[in-house]
C-alpha positions as CSV (number, residue, x, y, z in Angstrom):
1,M,105.9,78.6,99.8
2,N,103.0,81.0,100.3
3,R,103.6,84.6,99.0
4,F,100.8,87.1,98.5
5,I,100.0,90.8,98.5
6,L,97.3,92.2,100.7
7,A,96.1,95.2,98.6
8,G,93.3,97.6,99.1
9,T,90.9,99.6,97.0
10,G,92.2,102.7,98.8
11,S,93.8,103.9,102.0
12,G,91.9,103.2,105.1
13,V,90.2,100.0,104.0
14,G,92.0,97.9,106.6
15,K,95.2,96.7,104.9
16,T,97.4,96.9,108.0
17,T,94.7,95.4,110.2
18,F,94.3,92.4,108.0
19,T,98.1,92.1,107.4
20,I,99.1,92.0,111.0
21,G,96.1,89.9,112.0
22,I,96.8,87.3,109.3
23,M,100.5,87.4,110.2
24,R,99.7,86.6,113.9
25,A,97.2,83.9,112.9
26,L,99.8,82.1,110.7
27,M,102.4,82.5,113.5
28,K,100.1,80.8,115.9
29,R,100.0,77.9,113.4
30,G,103.7,77.5,113.7
31,L,104.6,79.1,110.4
32,N,107.6,81.4,109.9
33,V,106.2,84.6,108.4
34,Q,108.2,87.3,106.6
35,G,106.7,90.8,106.2
36,F,107.1,93.3,103.4
37,K,105.7,96.8,102.8
38,C,105.1,98.3,99.3
39,G,106.4,101.8,99.3
40,P,108.6,103.9,101.6
41,D,106.5,103.8,104.8
42,Y,108.3,103.1,108.1
43,I,105.4,102.6,110.4
44,D,103.7,99.5,109.0
45,P,106.9,97.6,108.9
46,T,107.3,98.4,112.6
47,Y,104.1,96.5,113.2
48,H,105.1,93.6,111.0
49,T,108.4,93.2,112.8
50,A,106.7,93.3,116.2
51,V,104.4,90.4,115.1
52,T,106.8,88.2,113.1
53,K,109.9,88.8,115.1
54,R,111.7,89.3,111.8
55,P,112.7,92.6,110.2
56,S,110.1,93.7,107.7
57,R,111.4,95.1,104.4
58,N,110.3,97.9,102.2
59,I,110.0,97.1,98.5
60,D,109.5,99.9,96.1
61,S,109.5,99.8,92.3
62,F,110.3,103.5,92.0
63,M,113.2,103.6,94.4
64,M,114.7,100.3,93.3
65,D,115.1,98.4,90.0
66,H,113.1,95.3,89.5
67,D,116.0,92.9,90.1
68,T,116.7,94.6,93.5
69,V,113.0,94.2,94.5
70,R,113.1,90.5,93.6
71,A,116.4,90.1,95.5
72,I,115.1,91.7,98.6
73,V,112.0,89.4,98.6
74,A,114.0,86.3,97.8
75,R,116.7,87.0,100.4
76,A,114.4,87.8,103.3
77,S,112.0,84.9,102.5
78,Q,114.4,82.1,102.0
79,D,113.8,80.5,105.4
80,A,110.1,81.6,105.7
81,D,107.0,79.6,105.2
82,A,104.9,82.6,104.1
83,A,105.7,86.0,102.8
84,I,103.0,88.7,103.2
85,I,103.4,91.9,101.3
86,E,101.2,94.8,102.5
87,G,100.2,97.2,99.7
88,V,100.3,101.0,99.7
89,M,97.2,103.2,99.3
90,G,95.0,101.7,96.6
91,F,96.2,98.8,94.6
92,Y,97.1,100.9,91.5
93,D,98.3,104.0,93.4
94,G,102.0,104.8,93.1
95,K,104.3,107.5,91.9
96,S,102.0,108.7,89.1
97,P,98.3,108.6,88.3
98,L,99.2,107.6,84.8
99,S,101.2,104.4,85.5
100,N,101.6,101.5,88.0
101,E,105.1,102.5,88.9
102,G,105.6,102.4,92.7
103,S,102.2,100.7,93.2
104,A,101.3,97.3,94.8
105,A,100.1,96.3,91.3
106,H,103.6,96.8,90.0
107,I,105.1,94.9,92.9
108,S,102.7,92.0,92.2
109,E,103.9,91.9,88.6
110,I,107.6,92.1,89.4
111,T,107.5,89.4,92.2
112,K,104.8,87.2,90.5
113,S,102.8,87.4,93.7
114,P,99.0,86.7,93.8
115,V,96.8,89.4,95.3
116,I,94.1,89.4,97.8
117,L,92.0,92.6,97.4
118,I,90.5,94.1,100.5
119,V,87.2,96.0,99.9
120,N,85.3,98.1,102.4
121,A,81.8,96.9,101.5
122,A,79.8,98.8,104.1
123,S,76.4,99.8,102.8
124,M,77.0,97.8,99.6
125,A,75.7,94.7,98.0
126,R,76.0,94.1,94.2
127,S,78.0,97.4,93.9
128,A,80.9,95.6,95.6
129,A,81.2,93.4,92.5
130,A,81.4,96.5,90.3
131,I,84.4,97.7,92.4
132,V,86.2,94.4,92.2
133,K,85.4,94.1,88.5
134,G,87.0,97.5,87.8
135,F,90.1,96.5,89.6
136,Q,90.4,93.4,87.6
137,L,89.8,95.1,84.2
138,L,92.1,98.2,84.6
139,D,95.2,96.1,84.1
140,G,95.4,92.7,82.5
141,N,98.3,91.7,84.8
142,S,96.4,92.4,88.0
143,N,96.6,88.7,89.3
144,I,93.8,89.3,91.9
145,V,92.9,85.8,93.1
146,G,90.6,86.5,96.0
147,V,88.7,89.1,98.0
148,I,88.2,89.9,101.7
149,A,85.4,92.2,102.6
150,N,85.6,94.6,105.5
151,Q,83.1,96.6,107.6
152,L,80.1,94.3,107.0
153,G,76.9,94.5,109.0
154,S,76.4,90.8,109.5
155,K,77.0,87.3,108.2
156,S,74.0,87.6,105.9
157,H,75.5,90.8,104.5
158,F,78.7,88.9,103.8
159,E,76.7,86.2,101.9
160,I,75.1,88.8,99.7
161,V,78.4,90.5,98.9
162,K,80.1,87.2,98.4
163,S,77.5,85.9,95.9
164,A,77.6,89.1,93.9
165,I,81.4,89.2,93.6
166,E,81.8,85.6,92.9
167,Q,79.2,85.6,90.1
168,E,80.4,88.7,88.4
169,C,84.2,88.5,89.0
170,G,84.9,84.8,89.0
171,I,87.1,84.8,92.1
172,P,86.3,83.7,95.6
173,V,85.5,86.0,98.6
174,I,87.4,84.2,101.3
175,G,86.2,86.1,104.4
176,Y,85.3,89.3,106.1
177,L,85.3,91.3,109.2
178,P,82.1,92.8,110.6
179,K,82.0,96.3,111.9
180,G,83.4,96.6,115.4
181,A,85.0,93.2,115.3
182,V,88.4,94.4,116.3
183,P,89.6,97.2,118.6
184,K,90.8,100.4,117.1
185,M,94.4,100.3,116.0
186,P,96.7,102.0,118.6
187,S,98.4,105.3,117.6
188,R,100.6,105.1,114.6
189,H,102.8,107.9,116.0
190,L,102.9,108.7,119.6
191,G,104.8,106.1,121.6
192,L,104.5,103.4,119.0
193,V,108.0,101.9,119.3
194,P,108.1,102.0,123.2
195,A,104.7,100.3,123.3
196,I,105.9,97.6,121.0
197,E,109.1,97.1,122.9
198,R,107.2,96.8,126.2
199,G,104.9,94.2,124.6
200,D,101.9,96.4,125.1
201,L,100.5,95.6,121.7
202,D,100.7,91.8,122.0
203,S,97.1,91.5,123.2
204,Y,95.9,93.7,120.3
205,F,97.7,91.4,117.8
206,D,96.1,88.4,119.4
207,S,92.6,89.9,119.2
208,L,93.1,90.6,115.5
209,A,94.3,87.0,114.9
210,A,91.3,85.6,116.8
211,A,88.8,87.8,114.9
212,I,90.3,86.9,111.5
213,E,90.4,83.2,112.3
214,E,86.7,83.3,113.0
215,T,85.5,84.9,109.7
216,V,88.3,84.4,107.2
217,D,89.0,81.0,105.6
218,M,92.7,80.7,106.4
219,E,93.0,77.2,104.7
220,Q,91.6,78.6,101.5
221,L,93.9,81.6,101.8
222,L,97.0,79.3,102.1
223,E,95.8,77.1,99.3
224,M,95.3,79.9,96.7
225,T,98.5,81.7,97.5
226,K,101.0,78.9,97.0
227,T,103.7,80.1,94.6
228,Q,107.3,79.4,93.5
229,S,110.2,80.9,95.4
230,L,111.9,83.6,93.4
231,D,115.0,82.6,91.6
232,V,117.4,85.5,91.8
233,A,120.9,85.7,90.3
234,A,123.6,88.0,91.7
235,S,122.4,91.2,93.2
236,I,123.6,94.5,94.7
237,F,123.9,92.6,98.1
238,D,126.7,90.4,96.7
239,A,129.2,93.2,97.1
240,Q,133.0,93.0,97.4
241,P,133.7,94.6,100.8
242,Q,136.3,97.2,101.5
243,R,139.7,95.7,102.2
244,Q,140.0,97.8,105.3
245,E,137.5,97.5,108.2
246,V,135.2,100.5,108.7
247,H,133.2,101.2,111.8
248,I,130.0,103.2,111.6
249,A,128.0,104.3,114.7
250,V,124.2,104.1,114.2
251,A,121.8,105.9,116.5
252,R,119.0,103.5,117.1
253,D,116.3,103.7,119.8
254,A,112.7,104.8,120.3
255,A,113.5,108.3,119.1
256,F,115.7,107.3,116.1
257,N,114.4,104.1,114.4
258,F,113.5,104.9,110.8
259,Y,116.1,103.0,108.9
260,Y,115.5,101.0,105.7
261,E,116.9,97.5,106.6
262,E,118.5,97.3,103.2
263,N,120.5,100.5,104.0
264,L,122.0,98.8,107.0
265,E,122.6,95.5,105.1
266,L,124.3,97.2,102.2
267,L,126.6,99.0,104.6
268,S,127.5,95.6,106.1
269,A,127.8,94.0,102.7
270,Y,130.4,96.5,101.6
271,G,132.4,95.9,104.8
272,A,131.1,98.2,107.5
273,T,130.8,97.1,111.1
274,L,127.7,98.8,112.6
275,H,127.8,99.8,116.2
276,Y,124.4,100.9,117.7
277,F,124.0,103.4,120.4
278,S,121.1,105.3,122.0
279,P,121.0,109.1,122.4
280,L,117.8,108.6,124.3
281,Q,119.6,106.6,126.9
282,N,122.4,109.2,126.9
283,E,124.9,106.8,125.3
284,E,127.9,108.2,123.6
285,V,129.1,107.6,120.1
286,P,131.2,104.4,120.2
287,V,134.9,105.2,120.3
288,K,135.7,103.0,117.2
289,A,133.4,104.9,115.0
290,Q,134.8,106.3,111.7
291,G,131.3,107.3,110.5
292,L,128.0,108.3,112.0
293,Y,124.4,107.6,110.9
294,I,121.5,109.3,112.7
295,G,118.2,108.3,111.1
296,G,114.7,109.5,111.4
297,G,112.0,108.7,113.9
298,F,110.1,110.6,116.6
299,P,112.6,112.9,118.3
300,E,109.9,115.4,119.0
301,E,108.1,112.9,121.3
302,F,111.3,112.6,123.4
303,A,112.5,116.2,123.0
304,E,112.8,116.8,126.8
305,A,114.9,113.7,127.4
306,L,117.1,114.3,124.4
307,A,117.7,117.9,125.4
308,K,118.9,116.8,128.9
309,N,121.2,114.1,127.7
310,E,124.4,116.1,127.5
311,A,126.8,113.2,127.3
312,A,125.2,111.9,124.1
313,K,125.0,115.4,122.6
314,Q,128.6,116.2,123.3
315,S,129.9,112.9,122.0
316,I,128.1,113.6,118.7
317,R,129.5,117.1,118.6
318,D,133.0,115.7,119.2
319,A,132.5,113.1,116.4
320,L,131.6,115.8,114.0
321,M,134.6,117.9,115.1
322,R,136.8,114.9,114.4
323,G,135.4,114.9,110.9
324,L,133.5,111.6,111.0
325,P,131.4,111.4,107.7
326,T,127.9,111.8,109.1
327,L,124.5,111.3,107.5
328,A,121.6,112.8,109.5
329,E,118.1,112.1,108.0
330,C,114.9,113.9,109.0
331,G,114.8,113.2,112.8
332,G,118.6,113.2,112.9
333,F,118.6,116.5,111.0
334,M,116.1,117.9,113.6
335,Y,118.3,116.7,116.4
336,L,121.4,118.5,115.1
337,T,119.7,122.0,114.9
338,K,119.9,124.6,117.6
339,E,116.5,123.9,119.1
340,M,113.2,122.1,118.7
341,V,109.9,123.8,119.3
342,N,106.9,121.5,120.0
343,R,103.3,122.1,119.2
344,Q,102.7,123.8,122.6
345,G,105.5,126.3,122.0
346,Q,108.0,124.7,124.4
347,V,111.6,125.1,123.3
348,F,114.2,122.3,123.8
349,P,117.9,122.8,123.1
350,M,119.3,120.3,120.7
351,L,122.9,120.0,119.5
352,G,123.4,123.4,117.9
353,V,125.5,122.0,115.1
354,I,123.1,123.3,112.4
355,P,122.0,126.9,112.8
356,G,118.3,127.5,113.0
357,R,115.5,125.6,114.7
358,V,112.7,123.2,113.8
359,R,109.1,123.8,114.7
360,M,106.5,121.1,114.9
361,Q,103.3,121.7,113.0
362,D,99.8,120.4,113.4
363,K,99.6,119.2,109.8
364,L,101.8,117.2,107.5
365,V,104.4,119.5,105.9
366,A,105.9,117.3,103.3
367,L,105.2,113.9,101.8
368,G,106.5,112.2,98.7
369,Y,109.3,110.6,96.7
370,R,112.5,112.6,96.1
371,E,115.3,112.3,93.6
372,M,118.5,113.8,95.1
373,T,121.6,115.0,93.3
374,G,124.7,116.1,95.3
375,V,126.6,119.3,95.4
376,P,130.3,119.8,95.4
377,G,131.8,118.7,98.7
378,N,129.1,116.2,99.6
379,F,130.9,113.0,100.6
380,L,127.8,110.9,100.1
381,I,126.7,111.9,96.6
382,N,128.3,114.2,94.1
383,E,126.9,116.5,91.5
384,D,127.0,113.8,88.8
385,E,125.2,111.2,90.8
386,Q,121.5,110.7,91.6
387,A,119.8,108.7,94.3
388,K,116.1,108.2,95.3
389,G,114.4,108.5,98.6
390,H,111.4,109.8,100.4
391,E,110.3,112.7,102.6
392,F,107.7,112.7,105.4
393,H,107.6,115.1,108.2
394,Y,105.5,117.4,110.4
395,S,108.1,120.0,111.2
396,T,109.5,123.0,109.4
397,Y,113.1,124.2,109.5
398,E,113.5,127.9,110.4
399,G,116.9,129.0,109.3
400,E,118.9,129.8,106.2
401,H,119.8,127.1,103.8
402,A,123.2,128.8,103.3
403,S,125.0,125.5,102.6
404,P,122.5,123.1,101.0
405,A,123.6,119.4,100.9
406,Y,121.8,118.3,97.7
407,F,119.3,119.2,95.0
408,S,116.0,117.6,95.7
409,K,113.4,117.0,93.0
410,G,109.8,115.9,93.9
411,R,106.6,115.8,91.9
412,F,105.7,119.4,92.7
413,R,109.0,121.1,93.4
414,A,112.7,121.0,92.8
415,R,115.2,122.9,94.9
416,Q,118.3,122.8,96.9
417,E,117.8,121.4,100.4
418,G,119.5,120.1,103.5
419,Y,122.7,121.3,105.2
420,L,126.3,120.6,104.3
421,A,129.3,121.3,106.5
422,E,132.5,119.5,105.6
423,N,131.7,115.8,106.4
424,L,128.2,116.4,107.6
425,V,125.2,115.7,105.2
426,A,121.9,116.5,106.8
427,G,118.3,117.1,105.6
428,Y,114.7,115.9,105.7
429,A,115.1,113.4,102.9
430,H,115.5,109.7,103.6
431,F,118.0,108.1,101.1
432,H,117.4,104.6,100.0
433,F,120.9,103.2,99.3
434,A,119.4,100.4,97.1
435,S,118.5,103.1,94.6
436,Y,122.2,103.9,94.1
437,P,124.6,101.6,96.0
438,Q,127.5,103.9,95.1
439,L,126.3,105.9,98.1
440,V,127.7,103.2,100.3
441,K,131.0,103.1,98.6
442,N,131.3,106.8,98.7
443,W,130.5,106.9,102.4
444,L,133.0,104.1,103.4
445,T,135.7,105.7,101.3
446,A,135.2,109.0,103.1
447,C,135.3,107.2,106.4
448,L,138.7,105.7,105.6
449,E,140.1,109.1,104.7
450,V,139.1,110.7,108.0
451,D,141.8,112.4,110.0
452,N,141.5,114.0,113.5
453,E,141.8,117.6,112.4
454,L,138.9,119.9,113.4
455,F,136.8,121.4,110.7
456,P,136.3,125.1,111.3
457,T,132.8,125.3,109.9
458,I,131.4,123.1,112.6
459,N,133.9,124.0,115.4
460,E,131.6,126.4,117.2
461,Y,128.5,125.4,119.2
């Protein structure tokens, strides 16, 4: 099969543009394409999924062990003709400036995937070769097999850059995109999911594919990225399911759609039946539910509708009152607070389960990996266990962390965070269950122990 990483010299060089354009071009050739994203980002996999019609997967060598990374790639690619892995930031950028951990370079080594390096060569000639040479020499396991140049002024500019890189670096430059060759990428935030669901981005994907077909040698790309399928033994996905059936309700719509696919698949592997419902469509928690999962997303973009959907809000309150073990991450955490304040100062009432409010900010508030350790009473993770995840949000919580749910450690801070109330675990962090699959067992065990008595700490709204 074909498997390769599209990496960049840094953020903003066009990784996502080339990734979804090449995906679309290969799809038009009749190939089945599987997408992957290095790192914890949710947005780029949303594009991949829209193009390939297959769920894109996050692979991360910090949040997962190496065998799990390989297992995810092997499982998702087994019926695909091509697997395309989009890098994160620059090729060597990951958890630390002192190692490759969490970087696209590390993923390349773990998965034995060749790398196509994307270089923004605007206003460059021979200097582009120096950049590529540096990327080759920094790590002897780089496996960079080819280069694509971006933002070039003309075909003659491409020929100059190509000749310099090929002479000095010994690898082919297989194509380029000239400045202005493709339309600007649509918003990566506002209305992304609804736009994809409506098919509004199909013409954009087609224009990318057409531009890439014109100036990138697709035949050469396919020839140089042929590789062996990964041979993986037993993995965390080969779980022994619970003997008793467990039903978990999952809020999933345009407002709540940030879920790692492997989280959902691990729940299923351990015996959970997932029931999806839409708070945005005022749907209620399914009656069979013994547990509840409210993920992240863009609830701030749909605050007015969410505030008005009383049936959905009350059904979630009722589920919490019945003691359903509930995980609310980021957007789900925001939804459970008393109210949400947008950037214009408008106030929208939310569920009121968590005291305090969230306020949207103009700048990014938090970004980075997290290592979470539980506190006594946390059904998901206890004080002797540790899981990994990620945090990314533009809002701040205004209220007392009187009942924190976990101890969260990042690169620059370590503190208690989140909100814990009996069987509710909520906070800004996104847990990745593959980092510690015991989370799934803990959750399902808690679901089976639920009774219908009300918990006094969440009995008032």
